[in-house]
C-alpha positions, -999 to 999 in steps of 0.1 A, spaced: -251 -128 185 -274 -119 211 -264 -129 248 -294 -156 248 -277 -171 218 -242 -170 233 -254 -186 263 -275 -213 241 -234 -219 225 -221 -220 254 -243 -244 270 -236 -271 239 -202 -271 242 -205 -276 279 -224 -300 276 -205 -318 251 -176 -317 278 -197 -334 303 -215 -360 275 -189 -385 283 -196 -387 317 -235 -383 311 -231 -412 284 -210 -436 307 -244 -436 329 -268 -445 307 -256 -481 311 -279 -497 342 -246 -515 351 -228 -484 358 -254 -464 374 -257 -497 398 -222 -494 409 -221 -460 412 -250 -457 434 -270 -432 410 -293 -412 424 -315 -378 418 -287 -361 437 -260 -371 408 -281 -360 384 -291 -325 396 -252 -320 402 -245 -328 367 -271 -306 352 -261 -278 374 -224 -284 365 -233 -280 328 -258 -249 329 -236 -228 358 -207 -232 340 -221 -225 309 -235 -192 327 -202 -181 338 -184 -190 304 -212 -168 287 -201 -141 310 -168 -141 303 -170 -140 266 -195 -111 270 -170 -91 293 -138 -101 271 -160 -93 235 -168 -56 253 -130 -52 265 -116 -60 229 -143 -40 213 -136 -11 231 -101 -10 229 -104 -18 196 -86 -53 192 -105 -69 162 -77 -94 157 -78 -106 193 -117 -109 188 -108 -131 158 -85 -151 181 -109 -152 207 -136 -168 181 -114 -195 171 -105 -202 207 -147 -214 210 -135 -239 176 -107 -255 197 -132 -258 231 -159 -275 204 -133 -299 188 -124 -311 221 -162 -314 237 -166 -333 201 -139 -357 211 -151 -360 243 -184 -370 236 -169 -405 223 -150 -417 250 -146 -455 240 -135 -445 208 -111 -422 223 -97 -445 251 -97 -473 223 -77 -452 198 -54 -428 212 -33 -425 182 -63 -417 160 -73 -388 183 -39 -375 181 -42 -375 144 -79 -359 146 -64 -333 169 -35 -323 146 -60 -321 114 -85 -299 137 -57 -275 147 -45 -274 112 -80 -265 97 -85 -240 125 -52 -223 119 -55 -221 82 -95 -202 91 -78 -180 116 -53 -171 92 -81 -167 61 -98 -134 67 -127 -146 48 -134 -179 66 -170 -184 79 -159 -214 101 -165 -200 136 -199 -188 126 -209 -224 110 -198 -238 141 -216 -217 163 -249 -222 142 -245 -259 144 -242 -256 185 -274 -236 181 -293 -259 161 -284 -290 186 -286 -268 217 -320 -282 225 -306 -314 227 -291 -305 263 -326 -295 279 -341 -329 262 -310 -350 278 -309 -332 309 -346 -340 318 -337 -377 304 -312 -380 332 -338 -377 359 -361 -403 347 -333 -429 353 -337 -456 376 -318 -452 410 -293 -471 431 -288 -449 463 -279 -471 489 -281 -452 522 -269 -474 553 -292 -489 574 -279 -488 613 -309 -486 636 -330 -514 645 -343 -532 673 -321 -560 686 -337 -597 692 -331 -614 724 -327 -654 721 -347 -678 743 -317 -703 739 -277 -704 737 -269 -695 702 -236 -696 685 -222 -666 667 -215 -668 630 -192 -647 613 -186 -650 573 -155 -633 562 -158 -630 525 -124 -611 511 -121 -597 477 -99 -612 452 -80 -637 473 -63 -662 454 -58 -699 463 -30 -706 438 -14 -670 446 -15 -683 487 -4 -718 490 27 -740 480 19 -775 472 -15 -773 488 -1 -756 518 -4 -720 531 27 -698 528 47 -693 553 41 -656 553 3 -665 565 15 -672 604 -19 -665 618 -35 -680 593 -19 -714 593 -26 -714 630 -62 -713 625 -63 -739 602 -47 -763 630 -81 -760 642 -102 -754 610 -117 -773 580 -97 -767 550 -108 -767 514 -78 -775 490 -105 -774 461 -132 -746 471 -146 -724 441 -162 -692 445 -198 -688 429 -186 -667 406 -153 -649 387 -172 -615 396 -183 -599 424 -214 -588 411 -227 -624 410 -206 -640 435 -214 -621 466 -253 -623 459 -251 -659 453 -230 -665 484 -252 -645 504 -284 -664 487 -269 -699 484 -278 -702 450 -261 -706 414 -292 -689 400 -289 -663 372 -287 -626 389 -300 -592 371 -309 -555 378 -331 -536 365 -355 -507 370 -341 -505 406 -346 -538 413 -323 -567 416 -338 -601 405 -328 -640 404 -334 -656 370 -348 -690 365 -353 -695 331 -382 -671 320 -391 -663 349 -377 -631 373 -382 -632 413 -375 -601 432 -341 -611 454 -355 -590 481 -386 -612 482 -365 -644 478 -349 -660 513 -317 -652 522 -293 -665 546 -302 -637 564 -336 -645 563 -328 -678 578 -309 -664 606 -336 -638 617 -360 -666 616 -339 -680 644 -337 -652 665 -301 -638 649 -295 -603 650 -280 -599 613 -254 -574 599 -238 -571 566 -205 -547 562 -191 -543 526 -183 -523 496 -187 -518 464 -221 -533 458 -256 -520 468 -261 -546 492 -292 -531 508 -307 -532 472 -299 -570 470 -311 -583 502 -337 -554 514 -354 -556 549 -337 -593 553 -308 -575 573 -308 -557 601 -281 -540 599 -264 -529 563 -237 -506 551 -216 -508 521 -187 -487 513 -187 -467 479 -159 -478 458 -164 -446 432 -159 -417 455 -187 -394 458 -200 -363 481 -224 -362 506 -235 -325 496 -252 -310 464 -221 -285 462 -197 -313 469 -210 -334 443 -210 -306 415 -171 -297 423 -167 -335 425 -183 -345 394 -163 -317 377 -134 -330 389 -143 -365 377 -150 -351 343 -116 -344 335 -112 -380 327 -128 -376 295 -109 -348 282 -87 -356 252 -61 -325 250 -31 -337 263 -27 -312 289 -58 -324 307 -52 -358 305 -18 -357 323 -34 -334 348 -60 -361 357 -36 -392 357 -14 -369 385 -47 -360 401 -64 -396 400 -35 -414 416 -37 -394 449 -76 -392 450 -80 -428 442 -53 -440 470 -71 -418 489 -106 -429 491 -92 -467 493 -75 -458 524 -106 -444 535 -127 -470 528 -105 -499 545 -102 -480 574 -137 -473 578 -142 -510 572 -116 -523 598 -130 -497 623 -170 -508 616 -160 -540 618 -139 -540 650 -167 -520 667 -192 -547 659 -177 -577 671 -168 -554 701 -206 -550 710 -223 -579 692 -240 -610 714 -240 -645 705 -271 -644 685 -250 -626 660 -246 -636 620 -223 -611 604 -209 -609 569 -180 -589 560 -170 -585 524 -135 -571 529 -113 -552 508 -80 -569 512 -64 -579 493 -77 -560 466 -57 -537 448 -46 -504 451 -18 -521 470 -11 -492 490 -6 -513 523 28 -529 540 25 -564 555 17 -550 590 -13 -528 577 7 -496 580 -3 -473 549 30 -474 524 16 -447 500 5 -437 467 5 -474 445 -14 -478 414 6 -510 406 -6 -547 398 28 -568 401 28 -599 422 54 -589 450 25 -559 457 -4 -586 456 20 -608 479 22 -578 505 -17 -575 507 -18 -610 512 5 -603 545 -18 -578 554 -48 -602 550 -28 -624 576 -22 -596 600 -56 -587 599 -73 -621 603 -49 -621 634 -64 -594 645 -101 -604 646 -91 -639 658 -73 -619 689 -102 -596 691 -129 -628 691 -108 -644 718 -106 -612 740 -148 -608 738 -149 -647 748 -165 -652 714 -138 -671 694 -143 -708 707 -178 -709 704 -178 -692 669 -190 -708 634 -157 -686 618 -158 -689 578 -131 -673 556 -134 -671 517 -134 -651 486 -160 -639 460 -133 -647 433 -91 -649 428 -68 -622 415 -84 -616 382 -54 -594 368 -27 -623 377 -10 -629 344 14 -657 352 5 -690 337 18 -710 366 -10 -696 389 -37 -696 362 -46 -730 351 -78 -744 344 -105 -732 328 -118 -718 363 -89 -703 381 -104 -671 389 -126 -688 412 -108 -708 426 -105 -696 463 -95 -702 499 -120 -720 523 -115 -720 560 -141 -728 583 -134 -728 620 -167 -747 638 -182 -740 667 -155 -760 698 -135 -771 672 -97 -778 680 -81 -798 655 -79 -793 618 -91 -813 590 -86 -812 550 -109 -818 524 -97 -820 488 -130 -825 467 -145 -798 446 -164 -779 466 -186 -746 458 -192 -717 486 -232 -723 479 -230 -757 490 -228 -742 530 -271 -736 532 -271 -768 556 -241 -756 578 -258 -720 583 -292 -740 589 -277 -764 612 -262 -737 634 -287 -713 634 -309 -740 645 -289 -748 677 -269 -774 664 -234 -768 685 -217 -804 686 -185 -805 669 -183 -839 659 -219 -833 641 -210 -805 626 -177 -820 609 -195 -848 600 -218 -830 581 -194 -807 561 -178 -838 554 -212 -851 536 -214 -817 518 -183 -820 504 -185 -858 493 -198 -862 456 -229 -878 452 
């Protein structure tokens, strides 16, 4: 077989090993959360073609050596190593099947190794030749599918950091909205009172409005955060590189729909959004002045770095026991370190923003706490790699959330903006992996979240027991943005919003 044909065979086999990762990106939802870009497509295609080239050169070199040394048995053995690689690639091409049926995969491996062993022992076997011809026949698919990757819609979400700050012509009330991730009300309270571990939060509740029956707009972040930002309960979809609100059969681009940020800017506010996981700039577009969303799925900034990381990520799709075990060992540390960097970066950015912001500031922070992995102690110190999902580990992160809230309040006091601020603490949804029936009561237990509102100038606490969704808060934002800062009037407004019609 000519070197060119050997390269095509190697190209097809390598492509099969990457096909699981490529297949996962065919879904627009995965590309949306992964922030798919042309750089990602380039990295994957280059990985396939360059690794195939290295494999081809290695095969040519080994073939020359064994022929030079007249080792026909070694040459035959190497041909059957190719069969093992092909079998591994074919299994990697069906990641959903291999994940759902691990016992069947083991059986397939046993049968494949038996067949390959029989072929190796039978000198007349042409299995290697047939397999090579099979790869040659289907090798054009590599070029076709590689080209298609560059036609997929992209969700690249670069940070928006530079803007000309607005100067307010009249006194303004700073507004800070913290939407913590997976903060469960049932797990945080006992008999509708926050647990004693929430020392800072309980102190804040003493001068805030506390909702005991608050609901998030959805049990899933991808819907609840956009609905919170736009104060709507409409359907939310994404396709063709854009996000849309769905009302019946009509789809309206989200970036053309007024959000809380647009409302704030119309009233001379500077707007900020710092979050993670979602491509927020593709959701709100130019309506927000400063936007930065941290990546949940780690990526590299340079093309060579992303090529190396894509090759490393690809190990999760391999089905042989050695690669699978190695991936699990490496993944725990890599995933943990990314989570540590994400949390550290988020904290630093929020701290910097709170220190430098003006009174005419509206900022929404989608915080990663108390979301897993639970790698922090209650004081915020790094505990170490942890992939468990036990209630005690979740409770530790609740303690850290309280520590973090205390630091935010202390910083706002230090810069003289706490008393005058509208401060809202809530969550996108509860702890979705909770399995304790005592905390999973009712059809919408995943949506039951804390909601704490500290009004400008508020000094005493109030409790509201009516069921209330955080998408009902728009009139409160409107009143504050337009200059209303009378505590009594704002309290009455919130109570009216919570009163059933």
